[in-house]
C-alpha positions in Angstrom: 5.7 -7.0 -18.1 4.9 -10.3 -16.4 6.2 -10.3 -12.8 8.0 -13.3 -11.3 6.7 -14.4 -7.9 8.3 -16.9 -5.6 6.2 -18.8 -3.1 7.5 -19.8 0.4 5.3 -22.4 2.0 3.3 -25.2 0.4 0.6 -25.6 3.0 -3.1 -24.9 2.8 -2.9 -21.2 2.1 0.3 -21.6 0.0 -1.5 -23.9 -2.4 -4.3 -21.3 -2.7 -1.7 -18.6 -3.5 -0.2 -20.8 -6.2 -3.7 -21.2 -7.7 -4.3 -17.4 -7.7 -1.0 -16.7 -9.3 -1.6 -19.2 -12.1 -4.9 -17.5 -13.0 -3.5 -13.9 -13.0 -2.0 -12.8 -16.4 0.2 -10.2 -14.7 2.3 -12.8 -12.9 4.0 -16.2 -13.1 5.1 -18.6 -10.4 8.9 -18.6 -10.5 9.7 -21.1 -7.7 8.4 -22.8 -4.6 10.4 -23.2 -1.4 9.4 -25.6 1.4 11.1 -28.1 3.6 8.5 -30.7 3.1 7.7 -33.0 0.2 4.6 -31.0 -0.4 6.8 -28.2 -1.8 8.2 -30.4 -4.5 4.7 -31.7 -5.3 3.4 -28.2 -5.6 6.3 -27.1 -7.8 5.8 -30.1 -10.1 2.1 -29.4 -10.4 2.7 -25.9 -11.7 5.8 -26.7 -13.7 8.2 -24.5 -11.7 11.4 -24.9 -9.7 11.6 -26.3 -6.2 14.0 -25.4 -3.5 14.4 -26.7 0.1 16.3 -23.6 1.2 14.6 -20.2 1.1 17.8 -18.1 0.8 19.1 -20.4 -2.0 15.8 -19.9 -3.9 15.9 -16.1 -3.5 19.5 -15.9 -4.7 19.1 -18.3 -7.5 15.8 -17.0 -9.0 15.9 -13.3 -8.0 12.1 -12.9 -8.1 10.3 -9.6 -8.4 8.3 -10.4 -5.3 7.7 -13.2 -2.8 4.6 -14.5 -1.0 5.3 -16.0 2.4 2.8 -18.6 3.6 4.7 -20.4 6.4 3.6 -21.2 10.0 3.4 -18.1 12.1 6.8 -18.5 13.8 8.7 -18.3 10.5 7.0 -15.2 9.0 9.4 -12.6 10.2 12.6 -14.6 9.4 11.5 -15.2 5.8 10.4 -11.5 5.4 13.7 -10.4 6.7 15.5 -12.5 4.1 13.5 -10.8 1.4 14.3 -7.3 2.8 18.0 -8.1 2.9 17.8 -8.7 -0.8 15.6 -5.7 -1.6 12.7 -8.0 -2.7 9.1 -6.9 -1.9 7.1 -9.5 -0.1 3.5 -10.4 1.0 3.7 -12.1 4.4 0.7 -13.9 5.6 -0.8 -12.7 8.9 0.1 -12.5 11.7 3.1 -10.4 10.6 5.1 -12.3 13.3 4.4 -14.6 16.2 5.9 -12.2 18.8 5.9 -8.4 19.2 9.7 -8.4 19.4 10.0 -10.0 16.0 7.3 -7.7 14.6 9.2 -4.6 15.9 12.5 -5.8 14.4 10.8 -6.3 11.1 9.1 -2.9 11.2 12.4 -1.3 11.9 14.1 -3.1 9.0 11.3 -2.1 6.6 11.3 1.5 7.6 15.1 1.7 7.5 15.6 0.0 4.2 12.5 1.1 2.4 11.7 -2.4 1.0 7.9 -2.8 0.9 6.2 -5.6 2.8 2.4 -6.2 2.6 0.8 -8.1 5.4 -1.8 -10.6 4.3 -4.9 -9.3 6.1 -6.9 -10.1 2.9 -10.2 -8.9 4.3 -9.2 -5.3 3.8 -9.3 -6.0 0.1 -12.9 -7.2 0.3 -15.6 -4.8 -1.0 -17.8 -5.1 2.1 -14.9 -4.1 4.5 -13.8 -1.3 2.2 -17.3 0.1 1.9 -17.9 0.0 5.7 -14.7 2.0 6.2 -15.8 4.5 3.6 -19.3 4.9 5.2 -17.7 5.3 8.6 -15.2 8.0 7.3 -18.0 9.8 5.6 -20.0 10.0 8.8 -23.0 8.1 7.4 -23.4 6.3 10.8 -23.0 9.5 12.8 -20.8 9.0 15.9 -19.9 5.4 16.4 -21.3 4.1 19.6 -21.1 0.3 19.7 -19.7 -2.6 17.7 -20.4 -6.4 17.7 -18.5 -9.1 16.0 -18.7 -12.9 15.9 -16.4 -15.6 14.7 -17.9 -19.0 15.5 -17.2 -22.2 13.6 -16.3 -25.9 14.1 -12.8 -27.0 13.0 -12.3 -30.8 12.4 -10.0 -32.9 14.5 -7.4 -33.4 11.8 -6.9 -29.7 11.5 -4.9 -30.0 14.7 -2.6 -32.7 13.3 -0.1 -29.8 12.8 1.3 -29.5 16.3 1.9 -25.7 16.1 -1.9 -25.1 15.9 -2.2 -26.7 19.4 0.6 -24.6 21.0 1.1 -21.0 22.1 1.3 -18.8 19.0 -1.1 -21.0 17.1 -4.5 -20.7 18.7 -7.7 -19.3 17.1 -7.1 -15.8 18.5 -3.8 -15.5 16.6 -4.9 -17.5 13.5 -8.5 -16.4 13.1 -9.8 -13.6 15.3 -6.8 -11.5 14.3 -8.6 -10.9 11.0 -11.6 -9.6 12.8 -9.5 -7.3 15.0 -7.7 -6.0 11.9 -11.1 -5.3 10.3 -12.4 -3.4 13.3 -9.2 -1.3 13.5 -9.4 -0.6 9.8 -13.1 0.4 9.9 -13.5 2.0 13.4 -10.0 3.2 14.4 -7.5 2.1 17.0 -8.4 -0.1 20.0 -7.3 1.5 23.3 -7.9 -1.3 25.8 -9.3 -4.8 26.0 -10.8 -7.3 28.6 -11.4 -11.0 27.9 -12.4 -14.4 29.2 -10.9 -17.4 27.4 -11.4 -21.1 27.7 -9.8 -24.4 26.5 -12.5 -26.6 28.1 -13.5 -28.4 24.9 -10.1 -29.5 23.6 -7.8 -29.0 26.6 -5.0 -27.8 24.3 -2.5 -25.3 25.6 -4.3 -22.6 23.5 -7.8 -21.3 23.8 -10.8 -22.7 21.8 -13.3 -20.1 23.0 -13.2 -16.4 24.0 -15.4 -13.5 24.8 -13.8 -10.0 24.5 -14.7 -6.4 25.3 -12.8 -3.6 23.6 -12.7 0.2 24.0 -11.8 2.2 20.9 -9.8 5.5 21.2 -12.9 7.3 19.8 -14.9 6.2 22.8 -16.9 3.5 21.1 -17.3 0.1 22.8 -17.2 -3.3 21.2 -17.8 -7.0 22.0 -16.4 -10.1 20.1 -17.4 -13.7 20.6 -15.1 -16.4 19.2 -15.0 -20.2 19.2 -13.6 -22.8 16.8 -15.7 -25.6 18.5 -19.2 -24.2 17.7 -21.4 -25.2 14.8 -22.4 -21.9 13.3 -22.6 -19.8 10.1 -21.7 -16.7 12.1 -18.1 -16.1 10.9 -17.0 -13.8 8.1 -15.2 -16.5 6.2 -18.5 -18.3 5.2 -20.9 -15.4 5.6 -19.1 -13.1 3.1 -18.5 -15.7 0.4 -15.0 -14.4 0.0 -13.1 -17.3 1.6 -11.2 -19.6 -0.7 -12.2 -23.0 0.6 -15.4 -22.6 2.6 -19.1 -22.7 1.5 -20.9 -19.4 1.2 -23.7 -19.2 3.8 -25.0 -15.6 3.9 -25.3 -14.1 7.4 -24.3 -11.0 9.2 -21.3 -11.2 11.5 -20.5 -7.6 12.2 -22.8 -4.8 13.4 -21.7 -1.1 13.6 -24.1 1.1 15.5 -23.9 4.9 15.4 -26.0 7.9 16.4 -27.5 8.3 12.9 -27.6 4.7 11.5 -26.3 1.2 11.9 -24.6 -1.1 9.4 -24.5 -5.0 9.4 -21.9 -6.9 7.4 -21.4 -8.7 5.1 -25.0 -8.6 3.9 -24.6 -4.7 3.9 -27.9 -3.9 5.7 -28.0 -0.1 6.4 -30.7 0.9 8.9 -31.7 4.5 9.6 -34.7 6.7 10.5 -36.6 8.6 7.8 -35.7 11.9 9.5 -33.4 13.2 12.2 -36.2 13.8 14.7 -37.2 10.1 14.8 -36.4 7.8 17.6 -37.0 4.2 18.9 -40.8 4.5 18.7 -40.6 5.3 14.9 -40.0 2.7 12.2 -36.6 2.2 10.6 -35.7 2.2 6.9 -33.7 -0.7 5.7 -31.4 -0.1 2.7 -29.3 -2.7 1.0 -25.9 -1.4 -0.2 -24.7 -3.0 -3.4 -21.1 -3.9 -3.7 -18.9 -4.4 -6.8 -18.7 -8.2 -6.6 -14.9 -8.3 -6.6 -12.9 -11.0 -4.7 -10.7 -10.2 -1.7 -7.8 -12.6 -2.5 -7.7 -11.5 -6.2 -7.8 -7.9 -5.2 -5.0 -8.5 -2.7 -2.8 -10.1 -5.4 -3.4 -7.2 -7.8 -2.6 -4.7 -5.0 0.7 -6.6 -4.2 1.7 -6.5 -7.8 1.0 -2.7 -7.8 3.2 -2.5 -4.7 6.0 -4.3 -6.5 5.7 -2.0 -9.5 5.8 1.1 -7.2 2.2 2.1 -8.1 0.9 1.7 -4.5 1.9 1.7 -0.9 0.9 -1.4 1.1 -2.6 -1.1 2.4 -1.5 -3.1 5.4 2.0 -2.1 6.3 4.2 -4.1 8.7 3.7 -1.4 11.4 -0.1 -1.8 10.8 0.2 -5.5 11.1 2.3 -5.1 14.3 -0.5 -3.0 15.9 -3.1 -5.7 15.1 -0.8 -8.3 16.6 -0.3 -6.2 19.7 -4.1 -6.0 20.1 -4.5 -9.8 19.8 -1.7 -10.4 22.3 -3.3 -7.9 24.7 -6.5 -10.0 24.4 -4.6 -13.1 25.1 -3.0 -11.5 28.2 -6.3 -10.1 29.4 -7.8 -13.6 29.2 -5.0 -15.2 31.2 -4.8 -12.4 33.8 -8.4 -11.4 34.2 -7.8 -7.7 33.9 -8.0 -4.8 31.5 -5.0 -4.5 29.3 -4.0 -1.3 27.4 -2.7 -2.0 24.0 -0.1 0.7 24.2 1.5 -1.1 27.1 2.1 -4.1 25.0 4.4 -2.0 22.8 6.4 -0.6 25.7 
């Protein structure tokens, strides 16, 4: 059975979703909805129907599933329209632009039982999945410290879209949210955060650079460094070779350090002593962990199709997406107020 998927949003990531759908034999692109001319252009390109209005499209085409690739502020509303009609959806991250909207969406999903998958695609990447497996198996021993970097240089025209310059659209919510989600997935929940943030380079309302300290509920500590004004290969998007429209420049951007071993991603360098009695004056053994070579976005689409067919539960639920959002908003608050913020307090 070929599933019918409707696409809401014809921007950068929406066009990539259309491309992924067109190359997957399990699915066909049933329709595109977007308020801009880009929506009609995309629909014509793939020989499918175009709609200006989302609800009209859902009612007219009755798709098996929907992919929502709109600006952040419209995620929850579009997902709610799908839930009201009993249609499973994949909503791009963040799950919503506010915690209130995320909580309302979570309540609707859990009350009505309509599956919603949040598009934190890195969880579908083999390096992230393997790191979680090794952590759960205790290969690193007790987790002690974590370091992550997301440093890159966005071009000026990226900010022609006004929402990217305004609250709700900065790199914390657009980009670093992926790294926070990965750390939650691999290491467990983040209890509290502290941050410094700056908009000195661009002077937009939103940050362009931030340094963050986090404390996990298991006692481990972590640091993250982020900027979208820095020339650097140190971001997962380029380093992992999994991103859809960036060059692959191999580097490590995450380090997980434990009492038995450490692991660096995405190059998958596993460092340990030869025996348990060794210490810092003894040499380390370096092991490269081989992955399966699969692609994150392709894996995500296959998983979404399994969710539609009832073969799987969403690997990133709306509640899960809400907790990642709460952590990012706690970081934003910590940067503005210059104090430690407990993530639980963000959720009331």
